[in-house]
C-alpha positions in Angstrom: 113.3 55.5 104.7 113.2 59.1 103.4 110.9 61.4 106.4 107.8 63.0 104.8 107.7 67.0 104.6 105.3 68.4 106.9 104.0 71.7 105.7 101.8 73.5 108.1 100.2 77.1 107.2 97.6 79.9 108.5 95.1 81.6 106.8 95.6 85.6 106.7 94.2 88.7 106.2 97.1 91.6 105.1 97.1 94.6 104.1 98.6 95.0 100.2 100.3 98.3 99.9 98.4 99.9 96.6 100.9 103.1 97.1 102.3 105.5 99.1 103.2 109.5 98.5 104.1 112.9 101.1 102.1 116.1 100.0 103.4 119.5 101.7 101.0 122.4 101.5 101.0 125.8 102.8 97.7 127.0 104.6 97.5 130.5 104.5 95.0 132.4 107.4 94.6 136.2 108.5 93.1 136.4 112.4 92.6 140.3 113.5 93.0 140.8 117.2 91.2 142.6 119.5 94.0 144.8 120.3 96.3 146.8 118.7 100.1 144.5 118.6 103.6 146.0 118.5 105.0 142.3 118.0 104.0 139.2 117.8 105.7 136.7 120.6 104.5 133.1 119.5 102.2 131.2 116.9 101.4 127.7 118.6 100.0 125.3 116.0 99.0 121.7 116.2 96.7 119.3 114.0 93.7 117.9 114.9 90.3 116.0 113.5 92.3 114.6 110.9 91.1 112.2 108.2 91.7 110.5 105.2 88.9 109.5 102.5 90.1 107.4 99.4 89.1 109.1 96.1 89.7 107.5 92.4 93.5 108.1 92.0 94.3 109.4 94.8 93.6 110.5 98.4 92.0 113.4 100.1 93.4 114.8 103.3 91.6 117.1 105.7 91.7 118.3 109.3 92.3 121.4 111.3 94.9 123.8 112.4 94.3 124.8 116.2 96.8 127.8 116.0 97.4 130.0 119.6 98.5 133.0 118.5 100.7 135.2 121.7 101.5 138.9 121.2 102.3 142.3 122.6 99.9 144.4 122.9 100.5 148.2 123.2 101.1 148.4 127.4 103.7 145.7 126.6 101.0 142.8 128.5 101.3 139.7 126.3 98.0 138.6 125.3 96.4 135.2 123.5 93.9 134.6 121.0 92.9 131.4 119.6 91.9 130.3 115.8 91.1 127.2 114.1 91.5 126.8 110.3 90.3 123.6 108.3 92.6 122.4 105.6 92.1 119.7 103.1 93.7 119.0 100.1 94.6 115.9 97.4 97.6 113.8 97.3 97.9 111.7 94.0 98.5 108.1 94.8 98.5 105.9 91.3 96.1 102.8 91.6 94.0 103.9 94.3 90.6 103.2 94.1 87.7 104.4 96.3 86.8 100.7 97.7 90.3 100.8 99.2 91.5 101.9 102.5 93.8 104.5 103.6 96.2 105.7 106.6 97.5 109.4 106.9 99.8 110.9 109.1 100.3 114.3 109.5 102.5 116.9 110.8 103.1 121.0 110.9 106.6 121.4 108.9 107.1 124.9 109.8 105.1 128.3 111.0 106.1 131.5 109.8 103.9 135.0 110.9 104.3 138.5 109.8 101.9 141.4 111.7 100.3 144.1 109.5 101.7 147.5 110.0 98.1 148.7 111.8 99.5 145.9 114.8 96.0 144.5 114.3 96.2 141.8 111.6 98.3 138.5 112.0 99.5 136.5 108.2 100.6 133.1 109.0 101.5 130.8 106.8 101.2 126.9 108.1 103.3 124.3 106.4 101.0 121.0 107.0 102.9 117.5 105.3 100.5 114.7 105.3 102.4 110.3 104.3 99.2 108.7 103.1 99.4 105.0 102.1 96.5 103.2 100.3 95.9 99.3 100.7 93.9 96.8 99.8 93.0 93.8 101.9 94.4 90.0 100.4 93.5 87.0 101.4 96.5 84.2 102.0 97.8 81.6 103.0 101.3 82.1 104.5 103.5 78.8 106.0 104.4 79.3 109.4 106.3 75.8 109.9 107.9 73.4 107.5 109.6 70.2 109.7 112.1 67.7 108.1 115.6 66.6 109.2 117.0 67.7 105.7 115.9 71.0 105.1 116.8 74.5 107.0 114.4 76.8 108.1 114.3 80.3 108.0 111.4 82.5 109.9 110.5 86.2 110.7 108.1 86.8 113.4 105.3 89.9 112.0 102.5 91.7 113.6 100.0 91.3 111.6 96.0 91.7 111.6 93.5 89.1 111.4 89.9 90.3 110.6 87.1 89.3 112.4 84.3 91.1 111.2 82.9 93.8 109.6 79.8 95.6 108.9 77.9 98.5 108.2 74.8 100.5 110.4 72.9 103.4 109.8 70.9 104.8 112.0 68.2 107.8 112.6 68.1 110.6 114.7 65.2 112.9 115.2 65.7 116.1 117.3 63.9 119.6 118.0 66.0 122.7 118.9 64.8 125.8 119.9 66.5 128.7 118.4 67.1 131.9 120.4 64.5 134.0 118.0 62.0 133.1 115.5 63.2 132.0 112.0 61.2 133.4 109.2 63.2 130.8 107.2 66.3 128.0 106.9 69.4 128.5 105.5 71.4 125.6 105.9 71.9 122.9 108.5 75.9 122.2 108.4 76.7 118.8 110.6 79.6 117.1 111.3 81.3 114.3 113.4 83.5 114.9 116.2 84.4 112.9 119.2 84.6 109.8 118.1 84.7 106.8 120.6 84.5 103.1 120.4 83.6 100.3 123.0 84.6 96.3 122.5 82.5 93.8 124.2 81.7 89.9 123.2 80.3 90.5 119.6 79.5 93.4 120.2 80.8 97.3 119.3 79.2 100.8 120.3 80.8 104.0 118.4 80.0 106.7 120.2 79.9 110.2 119.5 79.0 113.3 119.0 76.7 115.5 115.8 77.9 118.8 115.7 75.8 121.3 113.6 75.8 124.6 112.2 72.2 126.2 111.9 71.6 129.4 110.0 68.5 130.7 109.7 66.9 134.1 108.7 65.5 136.0 111.8 62.1 138.2 111.4 64.6 141.4 110.7 65.8 139.5 106.9 69.0 138.6 108.8 71.2 135.9 108.5 72.0 134.3 112.0 73.9 131.2 113.0 73.3 129.0 116.2 75.0 125.7 116.9 73.8 122.7 118.4 75.7 119.4 119.7 73.6 115.7 119.6 75.7 113.2 121.6 74.8 109.5 119.6 76.1 105.7 120.1 75.5 102.8 117.8 75.4 99.8 118.6 77.0 97.0 116.1 76.8 93.0 116.3 80.5 92.2 115.0 80.5 88.3 116.0 84.1 87.1 117.3 84.7 90.1 119.1 86.0 90.2 122.2 87.1 93.5 124.2 90.7 93.2 123.7 90.8 93.6 120.4 91.5 96.6 118.0 88.3 98.5 116.0 88.6 100.1 112.7 86.1 102.6 112.6 84.8 105.4 109.9 81.7 107.7 110.8 79.6 110.0 108.5 76.6 112.4 109.1 74.2 113.5 106.4 71.1 116.4 107.1 68.5 114.6 106.0 65.7 116.5 106.3 64.8 120.3 108.4 61.3 121.9 109.0 60.2 124.8 111.2 57.1 123.7 113.1 55.5 127.3 112.5 56.5 130.2 110.1 57.6 132.2 112.1 58.7 130.1 114.7 61.6 128.8 117.4 61.0 125.3 117.0 63.2 123.3 114.3 62.7 119.5 113.6 65.7 118.1 111.9 66.6 114.6 110.6 69.9 113.2 110.6 71.4 109.9 109.2 74.4 108.4 111.1 76.2 106.2 109.2 78.8 104.1 111.1 81.3 101.7 109.3 83.4 99.4 112.3 86.1 97.0 111.2 87.1 95.0 114.2 91.0 92.9 114.1 92.7 90.8 116.3 96.4 91.9 116.5 98.7 88.5 116.2 102.0 88.3 116.3 103.4 85.4 114.4 106.6 83.9 113.3 106.2 83.0 109.4 108.6 81.2 107.0 110.6 83.5 104.9 112.7 80.6 102.8 113.3 76.8 103.2 116.3 75.3 101.6 117.6 71.5 101.4 117.4 68.1 98.9 114.7 68.6 96.4 113.2 71.4 98.0 110.9 73.9 95.8 110.2 77.2 97.6 107.7 79.5 96.6 107.4 82.9 97.8 105.3 86.1 97.1 107.0 89.5 98.5 104.7 91.8 100.8 104.6 94.9 102.7 104.4 93.6 106.5 105.1 95.2 109.7 108.8 93.7 111.6 108.5 93.6 115.5 112.0 95.3 116.4 111.0 95.6 120.2 108.2 95.5 122.4 107.8 96.6 126.4 106.0 96.4 129.5 106.2 99.5 132.3 104.2 99.8 135.4 104.9 102.6 137.5 103.0 104.4 140.4 101.3 108.1 140.2 100.7 109.8 143.4 98.7 112.9 143.1 97.8 115.5 146.3 94.6 117.4 145.5 92.7 119.4 147.8 88.9 119.6 148.0 87.0 122.4 147.8 85.7 122.0 151.2 86.2 119.6 154.4 85.2 116.0 154.0 84.1 113.6 156.9 85.0 110.5 154.0 85.6 109.7 150.8 83.6 107.1 149.4 85.5 106.2 146.2 87.4 107.5 143.4 87.0 106.0 140.1 89.9 106.9 137.3 90.7 106.1 133.7 93.1 106.7 131.0 92.2 109.3 128.7 94.1 111.3 125.6 96.9 108.9 125.4 99.5 109.6 122.8 102.9 107.6 121.6 106.4 109.0 120.3 109.1 106.7 119.2 112.3 108.3 119.9 115.9 106.1 119.6 115.9 103.1 121.3 112.5 104.7 123.3 109.3 105.3 123.2 107.6 108.1 125.4 103.6 107.6 126.3 101.7 110.4 127.4 98.3 110.7 128.7 96.0 112.0 131.1 94.6 110.1 134.2 91.2 111.9 134.7 89.8 110.8 137.7 86.1 111.2 139.7 86.4 111.5 143.5 83.0 111.0 145.6 83.1 112.4 149.1 80.7 113.4 151.6 80.8 116.5 153.3 80.5 117.2 156.9 76.6 118.1 156.2 76.6 114.6 154.5 76.1 115.4 151.5 77.8 113.0 148.9 79.6 115.2 146.4 81.7 114.9 143.2 85.1 116.7 142.6 87.3 116.1 139.3 91.1 116.0 138.5 92.9 115.2 135.7 96.8 114.4 136.1 98.6 114.5 133.4 101.7 111.5 133.1 104.4 110.2 130.6 106.2 107.0 130.8 109.5 106.4 129.2 109.8 102.3 128.2 113.3 101.3 126.9 112.9 99.7 123.1 116.4 99.1 121.9 116.5 99.5 118.0 113.9 101.7 117.7 113.7 105.1 115.4 111.8 108.1 114.8 110.3 107.1 112.0 109.0 103.3 113.1 105.7 102.6 114.0 104.2 102.0 117.8 101.1 100.4 119.3 100.5 101.1 122.4 97.9 100.2 125.0 97.8 101.8 128.5 95.7 100.4 131.4 95.3 100.9 135.4 96.6 97.7 137.9 93.9 97.8 140.5 91.6 100.1 142.7 92.9 103.3 143.9 94.5 104.0 147.0 93.7 106.9 148.6 94.2 108.8 152.3 91.8 111.8 153.8 94.6 114.2 155.2 93.0 117.1 157.7 90.0 116.6 155.8 90.1 118.3 152.8 93.7 117.0 151.2 93.4 113.4 149.3 96.6 112.2 148.8 96.0 109.0 145.9 98.2 106.6 144.0 97.3 104.6 141.0 99.6 102.0 138.9 99.7 102.4 135.6 100.6 99.9 133.0 101.4 100.9 129.5 102.9 98.3 126.6 104.3 99.1 123.4 105.4 97.6 120.8 107.2 98.9 118.0 107.0 98.0 114.3 109.1 98.8 110.7 107.7 98.1 107.9 109.4 95.9 105.7 109.6 94.1 102.0 109.2 90.4 102.8 109.6 87.4 100.8 107.3 85.2 102.3 106.8 81.6 101.5 103.6 80.6 100.6 104.5 76.8 99.3 106.6 74.0 99.9 107.0 70.8 98.3 109.6 68.2 97.1 110.6 67.7 93.5 107.8 66.1 91.8 105.1 66.7 94.2 102.0 68.3 92.6 101.6 71.9 93.9 99.6 72.9 96.2 95.9 74.2 94.9 95.1 77.5 94.9 93.2 78.8 98.2 90.0 81.0 97.0 89.7 84.4 97.8 87.0 85.6 99.7 85.3 88.2 97.2 82.8 90.0 100.1 85.9 90.0 102.0 84.0 89.1 104.9 84.3 86.4 107.6 81.9 84.8 110.7 83.2 83.7 113.8 81.3 80.1 114.1 79.3 80.5 117.7 78.5 77.2 119.4 75.5 75.4 117.9 75.5 76.4 114.5 75.8 74.4 111.0 76.9 75.9 107.9 73.2 75.2 106.4 72.6 77.9 109.7 75.1 80.5 109.1 73.9 80.3 105.0 70.8 81.1 106.5 71.2 83.5 108.4 73.4 85.4 105.8 71.1 84.7 103.1 73.0 82.8 100.8 72.5 79.0 99.8 74.6 76.3 101.2 76.6 75.7 98.2 77.8 78.9 97.9 79.3 78.5 101.1 80.6 75.5 100.2 82.4 77.0 96.5 84.1 79.4 99.2 85.4 77.7 101.6 87.1 74.9 99.6 89.5 73.9 102.5 87.3 72.8 104.3 87.3 68.8 104.5 84.5 67.9 106.6 81.8 70.7 106.0 79.7 68.9 108.8 82.1 69.3 111.0 82.5 72.6 112.1 83.8 73.9 115.5 83.1 76.6 117.8 86.1 79.8 116.7 86.2 78.6 113.2 86.3 81.3 110.7 84.0 80.4 107.7 84.1 82.9 104.1 80.7 84.3 103.2 80.4 84.8 99.8 78.6 88.0 98.6 75.0 87.7 98.1 73.2 87.0 94.5 70.3 89.2 93.8 66.9 87.0 93.9 69.0 84.6 95.8 66.8 83.5 99.1 
């Protein structure tokens, strides 16, 4: 009796690459020095707040160049002046459309400068290079295993991202700011979002950040003045199926809806802002997929994808020790709270270097029995051996604190501390790979096509839910749910954790 061919499949969401390109632009700027210089010692430049936006036919890249100019004054003292220079340019990518996704990697290629003849101005040329990638989310069923005694199966270990859910939420922020003097007119209010962070909890994502506003107003002497204000915000978005160990991709935008002076002239300015946050939660998976099957009477269908192939992964734990002198004598240490901030990872040949800051808050009792606070930042770097890693590869890192902070108070004001930090790094390389999407024996009918999910949205089934209740929740019909999920052989039997494709709502439906 001929053994039966057994094929295991898995439905994935993958990012199909539409195109990628590299563009280099020279950003010119002039900074006026506060005192006369005899020479410029050095100009250091770094990039911050870099982001990308899909436009038809390409990607709009913008960010800020943070520059530090070190110069020598006429008394041979080395002085410092800082400058922020915004930049933006367009990178053409054929086939790019506004509803697609973009990724951008930027770096500074070179920094050149010239000191003016009078020693008061520094002309600078900063060459910024941007590598952009435009992708489109695609739903695909791939073969993960094939069993038969007469076949040979080839597999590859890949890193894929299964989309758990995505949603957009808008919130209105109303606040009143007191200007430093009377205004007869508000000329303009500009707003931008900064310092965005995300926190994942069970079925929930919280997005926090700051809206930085620049208010330009006309005073009673008809002079245009500037006043800045920072407004913190927090937006919570329900994403069923989200878990703390997953990853979230966030895009936040802000619009100034309206602003009015309470009285004219006056100092009280009432403003209304609309903050819009888009969140996509993905679950990183490491998955063996079939790339080829050979054997008698075997027919294989494959599809060419650009995927992330796992090159190496490593975990490293290290004890970070530090001593800090408190500003005054302490009776005892009440507690020390610690968290990891500003984590960055760099791939070198056969290794990954992870840098970050250990931010600690020391709560202690002083000699007058008052509870006091003292903060400390301890930079750290960990080196992880990752054979096969190269500088142009991608690294996915995760850094956490293991256990509590161990501390000892010495001589009443010196706190000796030890913290165990764990760093995990996975190095991947983007490769083009033919992935098997169907395997059958000669004469067997082809696998029916898998229906696309037009809305590109899944719902993760919760305990007690039915397809009817899910349809009611999203305002679609039960028939539409069934049509979008042809692989549900027994629709009355759904289970918690199962992913159901949600079709777009039709106007007039429900």
